[in-house]
C-alpha positions in Angstrom: 31.3 120.7 93.4 33.8 121.3 95.9 36.6 124.0 95.4 40.1 122.8 95.2 41.8 123.4 98.6 45.2 124.7 99.4 47.7 121.8 100.4 50.9 122.3 102.0 54.1 121.4 100.1 55.6 117.8 100.7 56.9 117.5 104.0 55.6 120.8 105.5 52.6 119.8 107.1 51.8 121.2 110.4 54.4 124.1 110.1 53.1 127.3 109.8 54.6 131.1 109.9 54.7 131.3 113.7 57.1 128.5 113.7 59.2 130.5 111.5 59.0 133.6 113.7 59.9 131.4 116.6 62.9 130.7 114.8 63.8 134.1 113.8 63.3 135.4 117.7 65.6 132.8 118.9 68.2 133.5 116.2 67.8 137.3 116.8 68.5 136.7 120.3 71.5 134.4 120.0 73.0 137.2 117.2 72.9 139.9 119.6 74.3 138.0 122.4 77.3 136.9 120.4 77.9 140.6 119.4 77.6 141.8 122.7 80.3 139.4 124.0 82.6 140.3 121.1 81.9 144.1 122.0 82.8 143.2 125.6 85.9 141.3 124.6 86.9 144.5 122.7 86.1 146.9 125.3 87.2 145.1 128.6 90.0 142.7 127.3 91.9 144.8 124.7 90.8 148.0 125.7 90.2 149.0 122.1 88.0 152.0 121.9 87.6 151.9 118.1 86.7 148.4 117.7 84.2 148.3 120.5 82.6 151.4 119.1 82.2 149.5 115.8 80.7 146.5 117.6 78.4 148.5 119.6 77.2 150.2 116.3 77.0 146.9 114.8 74.8 145.7 117.8 72.6 148.9 117.4 72.1 148.4 113.6 71.3 144.7 114.1 68.7 145.5 116.5 67.3 148.0 114.2 67.1 145.5 111.3 65.2 142.8 113.5 62.9 145.3 114.8 62.2 146.5 111.2 61.6 142.9 110.1 59.0 142.1 112.9 60.5 142.1 116.4 57.3 142.3 118.1 55.7 139.4 116.1 58.8 137.5 116.8 58.4 138.1 120.5 54.7 137.0 120.5 55.7 133.7 119.0 58.3 133.0 121.6 57.6 129.4 123.2 60.6 128.8 125.7 58.8 125.9 127.1 58.0 124.1 124.0 61.9 124.7 122.7 63.2 121.2 122.1 66.6 122.4 122.3 67.1 124.2 125.4 68.8 121.3 127.0 70.9 120.3 124.0 74.9 120.2 124.7 77.2 119.9 122.0 79.7 116.9 122.6 82.7 119.3 122.3 82.8 123.2 122.3 85.5 125.4 121.6 87.4 126.3 124.7 87.4 129.5 126.1 91.2 130.1 127.7 92.2 133.4 126.0 90.6 136.7 124.7 91.4 135.2 121.2 89.2 132.0 121.9 86.3 134.0 123.1 86.6 136.5 120.3 86.6 133.5 117.8 83.7 131.6 119.2 81.1 134.5 119.5 82.2 136.2 115.9 81.4 132.4 114.5 78.4 132.2 116.6 77.2 135.7 115.5 78.2 135.3 112.0 76.2 131.9 111.5 73.1 133.6 113.6 73.2 136.6 111.2 73.1 134.5 108.0 70.4 132.3 109.5 68.3 135.4 110.3 68.6 136.4 106.7 67.3 133.1 105.4 64.4 133.2 107.6 63.7 136.8 106.9 63.4 135.8 103.4 60.2 133.5 104.6 58.5 136.0 106.9 59.8 139.5 106.2 61.1 139.3 102.4 61.5 143.1 102.0 64.0 143.2 105.0 66.1 140.1 104.3 68.6 142.1 102.5 69.5 143.9 105.2 71.2 141.1 107.2 74.2 140.2 104.9 76.0 143.6 105.3 75.8 143.3 109.1 77.4 139.8 108.8 80.4 141.2 106.8 81.0 144.1 109.1 81.3 141.4 112.1 83.8 139.7 109.9 85.8 142.6 109.6 85.8 143.4 113.2 87.0 140.1 114.0 89.7 140.1 111.7 91.1 143.5 112.7 90.7 142.3 116.4 92.5 139.1 115.7 95.4 141.2 113.9 95.7 143.7 116.8 96.1 140.6 119.4 98.8 139.3 117.3 100.3 142.6 116.5 100.6 143.2 120.4 102.3 140.0 120.6 104.7 140.4 118.2 105.8 143.9 119.2 105.6 143.0 122.9 108.4 144.4 124.6 109.4 146.7 121.8 109.1 150.3 123.1 111.5 152.2 120.7 111.7 151.8 116.7 114.9 153.5 115.6 114.9 155.0 112.1 118.2 154.9 110.3 119.4 155.9 106.9 121.8 154.0 104.8 124.9 155.9 106.3 127.7 156.8 103.8 129.0 153.1 103.4 127.6 149.5 103.7 130.3 149.1 106.4 129.2 152.4 108.3 125.5 151.1 108.2 126.5 147.6 109.4 128.2 149.1 112.6 125.4 151.3 113.3 122.8 148.7 113.1 124.7 146.3 115.0 125.6 149.0 117.8 121.8 149.5 118.2 120.7 146.0 118.4 123.4 145.4 121.1 122.5 148.1 123.1 119.0 146.5 123.3 117.1 148.0 120.5 114.6 145.6 119.1 113.1 147.4 116.0 115.0 149.1 113.3 113.3 151.1 110.4 115.2 151.7 107.2 114.3 155.1 106.1 116.5 156.5 102.9 114.8 158.2 100.2 118.1 159.3 98.6 119.7 155.5 98.0 119.2 154.2 94.6 116.8 151.3 94.6 120.0 148.6 94.4 121.7 150.1 97.2 118.4 150.3 99.7 117.8 146.7 98.8 121.5 145.8 99.8 121.3 147.8 103.3 118.0 146.2 104.0 119.2 142.7 103.6 122.2 143.5 105.6 119.9 144.7 108.3 118.1 141.5 108.4 121.0 139.3 108.4 122.5 141.6 111.2 119.2 141.5 113.0 118.1 137.9 113.0 120.7 136.7 115.9 119.0 139.4 118.2 115.5 138.1 116.8 114.9 142.1 116.3 112.3 143.6 113.7 113.6 145.1 110.4 110.9 147.3 108.9 111.5 149.1 105.3 110.2 152.7 105.1 107.7 153.2 102.0 109.1 150.4 99.6 107.0 147.4 100.1 109.2 146.0 97.1 112.2 146.4 98.9 110.8 144.7 102.2 109.8 141.6 100.2 113.0 141.3 98.4 115.1 141.5 101.6 112.7 139.4 103.4 112.2 142.0 106.0 109.5 142.0 108.8 107.4 144.6 107.0 106.9 148.1 105.8 105.7 151.4 107.0 103.6 153.6 104.9 102.4 157.2 105.0 99.7 159.3 103.5 101.7 159.8 100.2 102.8 156.2 100.0 101.0 153.2 99.0 97.8 152.9 100.6 97.6 150.6 103.6 95.0 148.4 102.1 97.1 147.8 98.9 100.3 147.4 101.0 98.4 144.8 103.0 97.8 142.9 99.9 101.3 142.8 98.4 102.7 142.0 102.2 100.3 139.2 102.8 99.1 138.5 106.1 102.0 137.6 107.9 104.4 140.6 107.6 104.1 143.7 109.7 102.5 146.7 108.2 102.8 150.2 109.8 100.9 153.4 108.9 101.2 156.9 109.9 98.1 158.8 111.2 97.8 162.5 111.7 94.1 162.5 112.6 91.5 160.2 114.0 90.1 159.7 110.8 93.3 158.4 109.4 93.9 156.3 112.3 90.5 154.6 111.9 91.2 154.0 108.2 94.4 152.4 109.2 92.8 150.0 111.7 90.1 149.2 109.0 92.5 148.7 106.3 94.8 146.2 108.3 97.9 148.0 110.0 99.8 146.3 112.6 101.2 149.4 114.4 100.8 153.1 114.2 103.1 156.0 113.8 101.1 159.0 115.6 102.3 162.6 114.9 104.3 164.6 114.1 104.7 165.4 117.8 107.4 167.8 117.9 109.9 169.7 115.3 112.7 167.5 114.1 116.0 168.1 112.7 116.2 165.3 110.1 112.5 165.9 108.7 110.5 169.1 108.0 106.8 168.7 108.5 104.0 171.2 106.9 101.9 170.6 110.2 102.0 169.0 113.6 99.5 166.7 115.2 96.8 168.6 117.2 97.9 168.6 120.5 94.0 167.1 121.4 94.5 164.4 119.0 97.8 162.8 120.5 96.1 161.3 123.7 93.1 160.4 121.8 94.8 158.7 119.3 97.1 156.9 122.1 93.9 155.3 123.9 91.9 154.9 120.6 93.2 151.4 119.7 94.7 148.3 121.0 97.2 148.3 118.1 100.6 149.5 119.2 101.0 153.0 118.9 104.4 154.8 118.4 104.7 158.6 119.1 106.8 160.1 116.1 108.2 163.2 115.1 111.0 165.1 117.1 111.1 162.6 120.0 114.1 163.2 122.4 114.8 162.0 125.9 113.7 165.0 127.6 110.2 164.7 126.0 109.5 161.2 127.1 107.9 162.2 130.3 105.3 164.5 128.5 104.6 161.6 125.9 104.0 159.2 128.8 101.5 161.6 130.3 99.6 161.7 126.9 99.3 157.9 127.1 102.0 157.0 124.6 104.2 153.9 125.8 106.2 153.4 122.6 108.2 155.8 120.2 110.1 156.2 117.1 113.2 157.9 117.2 115.5 159.0 114.5 118.5 161.9 114.9 118.2 161.9 118.7 119.8 158.3 118.4 121.7 158.2 115.1 123.1 161.8 115.1 124.3 161.2 118.8 128.0 160.9 119.2 127.4 157.5 120.6 124.2 155.9 119.1 124.5 152.9 121.1 124.7 155.0 124.4 122.0 157.3 123.3 120.1 154.2 122.5 120.3 152.6 125.8 119.4 155.7 127.6 116.2 156.1 125.7 115.5 152.5 126.7 116.3 152.8 130.4 114.0 156.1 130.5 111.4 154.3 128.6 111.4 151.8 131.4 111.3 154.2 134.0 108.6 156.7 132.5 106.3 154.0 131.2 104.8 151.2 133.3 104.1 148.0 132.3 100.5 147.8 130.6 98.3 145.7 128.8 97.4 148.4 126.1 99.1 149.2 123.0 
């Protein structure tokens, strides 16, 4: 009596393990290629050291996962001549007119390929299949943060100075100050007043928003996400003792600006990962309006100025006389308080800052 023989499941006749390895090889190549293009966009088009480093590490980790699953077996199964899809062309492909287009197309291509790798690995190398999903999620995060950086740079284009203002002694005085600064050319105001009761702070924020709208200027509320939302301000700036960046982003939603103060590279990288739109880096110098427990390390300042494509503002004790030094460190934006608001003529002081910034800081594509 003949022994029963194994049969292929319905529809699987003629398919063997080598066919799955061929697919694994092709998809692995596609995934690595896509992530390399994402890395190149981040490195050469956005000049973003932090995100390009993350993309490079992701590419290396993906290659390691592929090797662990069986890269050599996949290469040996390769059959370029017999591939029926080498000459297939999509009827319509995503345009590549901008860096955003290139980023979106290849992030999508990479994410799809990594998902396919996990599915195929479940057939040929099941012990390694679970390694691929975390890599896909990391790619999603890189794409989101890169898209955020591109958008933030667009929204803050031409904004070289943010002036931090308190609530003044009255609404009338506050209104006059804000209006005079905007008329002088300031395009970003940050309301920072820890002494005003919440109802008065909200009233000042609403007043600033109303004054700023005709100028198309940005109004940011320091610390208080609730006040920013209630006043329909453009966003909030938070520091290390305020609401965590990730929670502030959840409350603000994707459309409002979120700034974050960074005193170290660790804080800077966390701010980028958690969804900040721009960064305040410092404190750089002593300030007459705020006592600092410590100052940013001098080695950190130029590193921070070059680490990300997000807009970066130097903060803490900024004066006109220090702009040249800050420019030499790589800073092209500053956040200013008393040097403007405590001047005899705040509007004139702001105009001087703006003029000197344009002289000391040449136009550049970086943040």
